C-alpha positions in Angstrom: -7.7 -83.9 -18.2 -11.5 -84.1 -18.1 -13.7 -82.2 -20.5 -14.7 -79.2 -18.4 -15.8 -75.6 -18.8 -13.7 -73.1 -16.8 -15.1 -70.2 -14.9 -13.4 -66.8 -15.4 -11.5 -65.3 -12.6 -12.5 -61.7 -12.5 -9.0 -60.7 -11.4 -7.2 -62.7 -14.1 -6.5 -59.9 -16.5 -4.1 -58.2 -14.1 -2.1 -61.4 -13.5 -1.8 -63.0 -16.9 -0.6 -61.1 -19.9 2.9 -62.2 -20.3 2.5 -64.9 -22.9 1.4 -64.6 -26.6 -2.3 -63.8 -27.1 -4.6 -66.7 -27.6 -5.2 -67.3 -31.3 -9.0 -67.5 -31.9 -11.1 -68.8 -34.8 -14.7 -67.9 -34.8 -17.1 -70.2 -36.6 -20.6 -68.7 -37.2 -21.3 -65.1 -37.9 -25.1 -65.2 -37.3 -26.8 -63.6 -34.3 -24.5 -65.1 -31.6 -21.4 -64.8 -33.7 -22.1 -61.1 -34.4 -22.5 -60.6 -30.7 -19.1 -62.2 -30.1 -17.5 -59.9 -32.6 -19.2 -56.9 -31.1 -17.9 -57.9 -27.6 -14.4 -58.4 -29.0 -14.5 -55.0 -30.7 -15.3 -53.3 -27.4 -12.2 -54.9 -25.9 -9.8 -53.6 -28.6 -6.9 -51.6 -26.9 -7.9 -52.9 -23.5 -6.0 -55.4 -21.3 -8.6 -58.1 -21.9 -8.4 -57.5 -25.7 -4.7 -57.9 -25.6 -5.1 -61.5 -24.4 -6.9 -62.6 -27.6 -6.1 -62.4 -31.3 -8.9 -63.1 -33.8 -7.1 -64.7 -36.7 -10.0 -66.4 -38.6 -13.8 -66.0 -38.9 -16.1 -67.9 -41.1 -19.7 -68.8 -41.8 -21.0 -71.7 -43.9 -20.1 -69.9 -47.2 -17.3 -67.5 -46.7 -14.2 -67.0 -44.5 -11.5 -64.4 -43.8 -8.3 -64.6 -41.8 -4.8 -63.4 -41.2 -2.0 -64.8 -39.0 -1.4 -61.2 -37.9 -5.0 -60.9 -36.6 -8.2 -59.3 -38.0 -10.2 -56.4 -36.5 -13.5 -57.8 -35.1 -15.4 -54.8 -36.4 -14.1 -55.4 -39.9 -15.1 -59.0 -40.3 -18.5 -58.3 -41.9 -16.9 -56.1 -44.5 -14.1 -58.6 -45.2 -16.6 -61.4 -45.6 -18.7 -59.3 -48.0 -15.8 -57.7 -50.0 -12.8 -60.0 -49.8 -14.3 -63.5 -49.0 -12.3 -66.7 -49.1 -13.8 -70.1 -49.5 -15.0 -71.6 -46.2 -13.8 -75.0 -45.3 -13.4 -76.7 -41.9 -10.2 -78.3 -43.1 -8.5 -74.8 -42.9 -9.2 -74.3 -39.2 -6.1 -76.0 -37.7 -3.7 -74.3 -40.1 -5.3 -70.9 -39.7 -4.6 -71.1 -35.9 -0.8 -71.8 -36.3 1.4 -69.0 -35.1 4.9 -68.1 -36.3 8.3 -67.3 -34.8 7.6 -63.6 -34.6 4.1 -63.8 -33.0 4.5 -67.1 -31.1 2.3 -70.1 -31.1 0.1 -69.1 -28.3 -3.1 -70.9 -27.2 -5.3 -72.0 -30.1 -9.1 -71.8 -29.5 -12.0 -72.5 -31.8 -15.3 -70.7 -30.9 -18.3 -72.6 -32.3 -21.2 -70.2 -32.6 -23.0 -72.4 -35.1 -25.7 -75.0 -34.8 -23.9 -77.2 -37.3 -23.7 -81.0 -37.1 -20.7 -80.9 -39.4 -18.8 -78.5 -37.0 -19.8 -80.5 -33.9 -18.4 -83.6 -35.6 -15.0 -81.9 -35.8 -14.8 -81.0 -32.1 -13.0 -84.1 -31.0 -10.5 -83.9 -33.8 -9.5 -80.4 -32.9 -9.3 -81.2 -29.2 -7.0 -84.2 -29.9 -4.6 -81.8 -31.8 -4.4 -79.6 -28.7 -6.8 -77.0 -30.0 -9.3 -75.9 -27.4 -13.0 -75.7 -28.3 -15.5 -73.3 -26.8 -19.1 -73.8 -28.0 -22.7 -72.9 -27.7 -23.7 -75.8 -29.9 -25.5 -78.6 -28.1 -24.7 -81.2 -30.8 -21.3 -81.9 -29.3 -22.2 -83.1 -25.8 -25.9 -83.3 -26.2 -26.2 -85.8 -29.1 -24.8 -89.3 -29.2 -23.1 -90.7 -26.2 -20.3 -91.9 -28.5 -19.5 -88.3 -29.5 -19.6 -87.1 -25.9 -17.1 -89.8 -24.9 -15.0 -89.0 -27.9 -14.8 -85.4 -26.8 -13.7 -86.4 -23.3 -11.1 -88.8 -24.6 -9.8 -86.1 -27.0 -9.4 -83.6 -24.2 -7.3 -86.1 -22.3 -5.2 -87.0 -25.3 -4.6 -83.4 -26.5 -4.4 -81.7 -23.1 -7.1 -79.4 -24.3 -10.2 -77.9 -22.7 -13.8 -78.0 -23.9 -15.7 -74.8 -22.9 -19.4 -75.7 -22.7 -20.9 -73.0 -20.4 -23.0 -71.6 -23.2 -24.6 -74.9 -24.2 -27.2 -74.9 -21.4 -28.7 -71.8 -19.9 -26.7 -69.3 -22.0 -23.9 -69.2 -19.5 -25.9 -69.6 -16.2 -23.7 -71.5 -13.7 -25.6 -74.8 -14.2 -22.9 -77.2 -15.6 -20.3 -75.5 -13.4 -22.4 -75.9 -10.3 -23.0 -79.6 -10.9 -19.3 -80.3 -11.5 -18.2 -78.2 -8.4 -20.7 -80.1 -6.2 -19.3 -83.4 -7.3 -15.7 -82.1 -6.9 -16.6 -81.4 -3.3 -17.8 -85.0 -2.7 -21.5 -84.3 -3.2 -23.7 -86.7 -5.1 -26.4 -85.3 -7.5 -29.8 -86.9 -6.8 -32.0 -85.1 -9.3 -32.2 -82.2 -11.7 -35.3 -80.5 -12.9 -35.9 -77.3 -14.7 -37.1 -75.0 -17.4 -34.3 -75.2 -19.9 -35.9 -73.5 -23.0 -36.1 -69.7 -23.1 -38.7 -69.9 -25.9 -41.0 -72.4 -24.1 -40.5 -70.4 -20.9 -41.8 -67.3 -22.6 -44.8 -69.1 -24.1 -45.8 -70.6 -20.7 -45.3 -67.3 -18.9 -47.5 -65.4 -21.4 -50.2 -67.9 -22.5 -53.4 -66.9 -20.7 -55.8 -69.6 -21.9 -58.0 -66.9 -23.5 -56.3 -66.1 -26.7 -55.2 -68.9 -29.1 -51.8 -70.5 -28.3 -50.9 -70.3 -31.9 -51.0 -66.5 -31.7 -48.4 -66.6 -28.9 -46.2 -68.9 -30.9 -46.3 -66.4 -33.8 -45.5 -63.6 -31.5 -42.6 -65.5 -30.0 -41.2 -66.3 -33.4 -41.5 -62.6 -34.5 -39.5 -61.6 -31.4 -36.8 -64.1 -32.2 -37.5 -66.3 -29.2 -38.2 -69.4 -31.3 -36.5 -70.9 -34.3 -37.9 -69.8 -37.7 -39.7 -73.2 -37.6 -41.2 -73.2 -34.1 -41.6 -77.0 -34.2 -37.9 -77.2 -33.3 -38.8 -75.6 -29.9 -42.2 -77.1 -29.4 -41.0 -80.7 -30.1 -38.8 -80.7 -27.0 -35.7 -81.9 -28.9 -33.6 -78.9 -27.9 -34.5 -79.5 -24.3 -33.6 -83.2 -24.6 -30.1 -82.2 -25.7 -29.7 -79.8 -22.8 -30.9 -82.4 -20.3 -28.5 -84.9 -21.8 -25.6 -82.5 -21.2 -26.6 -81.9 -17.6 -27.2 -85.6 -17.0 -23.8 -86.6 -18.4 -22.1 -83.8 -16.3 -23.8 -85.4 -13.3 -22.3 -88.8 -14.1 -25.3 -90.4 -15.8 -24.3 -91.5 -19.3 -27.6 -91.5 -21.0 -28.2 -92.1 -24.7 -30.6 -89.7 -26.5 -33.2 -92.5 -26.7 -33.2 -92.9 -22.9 -35.0 -89.5 -22.6 -38.8 -89.7 -22.8 -39.8 -86.6 -24.8 -43.5 -85.6 -24.8 -43.7 -83.2 -27.8 -46.2 -80.4 -28.0 -46.4 -80.9 -31.8 -49.4 -83.0 -32.9 -48.7 -85.6 -35.6 -50.6 -83.7 -38.3 -48.3 -80.7 -37.7 -45.1 -82.7 -37.4 -45.2 -84.1 -40.9 -45.9 -80.8 -42.8 -43.4 -79.1 -45.0 -41.8 -76.0 -43.4 -43.7 -73.7 -45.6 -47.1 -75.1 -44.5 -46.4 -74.8 -40.7 -47.7 -71.4 -40.1 -51.2 -72.0 -41.5 -51.4 -75.2 -39.4 -50.4 -73.7 -36.1 -54.0 -73.5 -34.9 -53.9 -77.3 -34.4 -52.1 -76.5 -31.2 -54.9 -74.4 -29.8 -57.4 -76.9 -28.5 -54.9 -79.2 -26.7 -53.1 -76.3 -25.0 -56.4 -74.7 -24.0 -57.6 -77.9 -22.4 -54.2 -78.3 -20.5 -54.3 -74.7 -19.3 -57.9 -75.0 -18.1 -57.2 -78.1 -16.1 -54.2 -76.4 -14.5 -56.0 -73.2 -13.8 -58.8 -75.1 -12.1 -56.3 -76.5 -9.6 -54.5 -73.2 -9.1 -51.5 -74.5 -11.0 -49.2 -73.3 -13.7 -48.0 -74.9 -16.9 -44.3 -75.3 -17.4 -42.2 -77.3 -19.9 -39.9 -79.3 -17.6 -36.9 -81.4 -18.1 -36.3 -84.0 -15.3 -33.5 -86.3 -14.3 -34.3 -88.5 -11.3 -32.3 -91.1 -9.3 -29.0 -89.7 -10.7 -27.0 -90.9 -7.7 -28.0 -94.5 -8.5 -26.1 -94.2 -11.8 -29.0 -95.1 -14.1 -31.2 -92.1 -13.8 -34.6 -91.7 -15.4 -35.0 -88.7 -17.7 -38.1 -87.1 -19.3 -39.1 -83.9 -21.0 -42.6 -82.5 -21.3 -45.3 -80.1 -20.3 -46.3 -80.3 -16.6 -48.8 -78.7 -14.3 -47.1 -77.3 -11.2 -48.4 -75.9 -7.9 -48.0 -72.1 -7.9 -45.4 -72.3 -5.1 -43.3 -75.0 -6.8 -39.6 -74.1 -7.1 -39.9 -74.3 -10.9 -43.2 -72.3 -11.3 -41.6 -68.9 -10.9 -39.6 -66.9 -13.4 -40.6 -64.5 -16.1 -39.9 -63.8 -19.7 -37.3 -66.2 -21.1 -35.8 -67.1 -17.8 -34.4 -70.6 -17.2 -35.0 -71.9 -13.7 -33.3 -75.1 -12.6 -33.4 -77.1 -9.3 -30.6 -79.4 -8.2 -31.1 -81.9 -5.4 -28.0 -83.5 -3.9 -26.7 -84.8 -0.6 -26.3 -81.3 0.8 -29.5 -80.0 -1.0 -31.7 -82.9 -0.1 -34.8 -81.3 1.2 -34.6 -77.9 -0.4 -33.0 -77.8 -3.8 -30.4 -75.4 -5.0 -32.3 -73.2 -7.5 -30.5 -71.3 -10.3 -32.4 -68.8 -12.4 -31.7 -66.2 -15.0 -31.9 -65.4 -18.7 -31.6 -68.6 -20.7 -31.6 -67.2 -24.1 -30.2 -64.2 -26.0 -27.3 -63.5 -28.2 -25.6 -61.1 -25.7 -25.5 -63.5 -22.7 -24.6 -66.4 -24.9 -21.7 -64.5 -26.5 -20.5 -63.4 -23.0 -20.6 -67.0 -21.9 -18.5 -68.1 -24.9 -15.9 -65.5 -24.3 -15.8 -66.2 -20.5 -14.7 -69.7 -21.4 -12.1 -68.4 -23.9 -10.6 -66.0 -21.4 -10.5 -68.7 -18.7 -8.7 -71.1 -21.0 -6.2 -68.4 -22.0 -5.6 -67.5 -18.3 -5.1 -71.1 -17.3 -2.6 -71.6 -20.1 -0.7 -68.4 -19.2 -0.6 -69.4 -15.5 0.7 -72.8 -16.4 3.4 -71.4 -18.6 4.5 -68.9 -15.9 4.7 -71.7 -13.4 6.8 -73.9 -15.7 9.3 -71.0 -16.3 9.9 -70.5 -12.7 
């Protein structure tokens, strides 16, 4: 079984409810994790909610759990008032069922950005525990880890739900895989893959300092607390690696040429000194904007994979000046906008656009994958019975 994310069948709830609920462990109770819990709480006492049982929830410091299930709306209180020690070693045992409640499908939801959690993905998958994640460090870091995840899925008969890793659930990875499943070859992929950088490019007017827009984006929660994480292009590199590998181009991280927006004097500063030094961004960005404006063009931070169908594609990430009518020059706010060229979309690319950031859409994408895994398992069990 290959490592794939599954799309949710909108009619699945009416067809699959006979087996034990999927047993779910949520890792991460920050912005995205809280949105996952809120969505689960809205499903309580509904057919969809009956398909899932949250049995464990944890952040980096505390955890709570019960084999009988825990109320999503009560997690924050339990973590504050009755916390247990948080350890990744407890995940597998926390997901085990019993004779009364059944084993059910076991699923880990990774709503963290943790390297330590991503390192555990392959191990859980090999044990038959499904993993659904928004963290890009699983498939968007080293090629060895990506291969380990694929091998673990095959060994454990498990699924890896990765819809939320790129585009916050936009049908990007799924479209690439479905095109290939239909015999199509992916030639190239290019797009705006960062919601924060999309917002900056869409709002920067060349008149006010770019650093002011960065501060505004940070205050709105569009960038990380240290905006260098967005401006460096490293997050976009990981997303491009995920898309490239899905398209069959097994690139190492170092194969992607990243042109960072962060000047060397800003890159080396301690985190506490970054805000005062943000004006070092202003002159370079004003010059880039002025040159683009003079030619009637727009600045966009673009990720590109070219010559993918030749098996050794070239990949790069950086700020580009695009014609106003270019397929990637549109969009607004934090929209992601991605173009895919293939055998069937050779002249005019397939363009996918929509919100590429936000806790609500990311949480929805995570739970879409969870429900799809549960539905597939229930259907398989029903087929095996008769």
